[in-house]
C-alpha positions in Angstrom: -28.1 19.5 -18.9 -30.9 17.2 -20.3 -29.7 14.4 -18.0 -30.3 16.7 -15.0 -33.9 17.3 -16.0 -34.5 13.7 -16.7 -33.0 12.5 -13.5 -34.7 15.0 -11.2 -37.6 12.7 -10.3 -35.1 9.8 -9.7 -33.0 11.9 -7.3 -36.1 12.5 -5.1 -35.6 9.0 -3.8 -31.8 9.1 -3.1 -32.6 7.7 0.3 -31.3 10.4 2.5 -29.5 13.8 2.4 -26.2 12.0 2.6 -27.2 9.8 -0.4 -28.2 12.9 -2.3 -24.8 14.5 -1.7 -23.0 11.3 -2.8 -25.1 11.2 -6.0 -24.3 14.9 -6.6 -20.6 14.2 -6.2 -20.6 11.2 -8.5 -22.6 13.1 -11.1 -20.2 16.1 -10.9 -17.2 13.9 -11.5 -18.8 12.1 -14.4 -19.9 15.3 -16.1 -16.5 17.0 -15.6 -14.9 14.1 -17.3 -17.3 14.3 -20.2 -16.7 18.1 -20.5 -13.0 17.4 -20.8 -13.4 14.8 -23.6 -12.6 11.9 -21.3 -14.4 8.5 -21.0 -15.8 8.7 -17.5 -15.6 5.0 -16.8 -12.0 4.7 -18.0 -11.0 7.8 -16.0 -12.8 6.7 -12.8 -11.4 3.2 -13.1 -7.9 4.5 -13.5 -8.2 7.1 -10.7 -9.7 4.7 -8.2 -6.8 2.2 -9.0 -4.2 4.9 -8.4 -5.6 7.0 -5.6 -4.6 4.8 -2.7 -0.9 5.1 -3.4 -1.0 8.7 -4.7 0.5 11.5 -2.7 -2.1 13.9 -1.4 0.1 16.9 -2.4 -0.1 15.7 -6.0 -3.9 15.0 -6.2 -4.3 17.4 -9.0 -2.6 14.9 -11.3 -5.7 12.7 -11.1 -8.2 15.3 -12.4 -9.9 14.6 -15.7 -8.2 17.4 -17.6 -4.8 16.0 -16.7 -5.9 12.5 -17.7 -6.9 13.9 -21.1 -3.3 15.2 -21.6 -1.7 11.8 -20.9 
């Protein structure tokens, strides 16, 4: 939660409402990975490599808590 308080002034200049939404999504993904004991950079790299060929009906397999089990 400390990162949220520290970043608050930085997010003021996200550029636009869309930029702010994108930053919020990225921040949520990173913090979810951390909460599940997963290295966010490794998880995001792996997920982005696999997502293009992954079936949409099995998207839950790419979530951080599933990555932690592998």
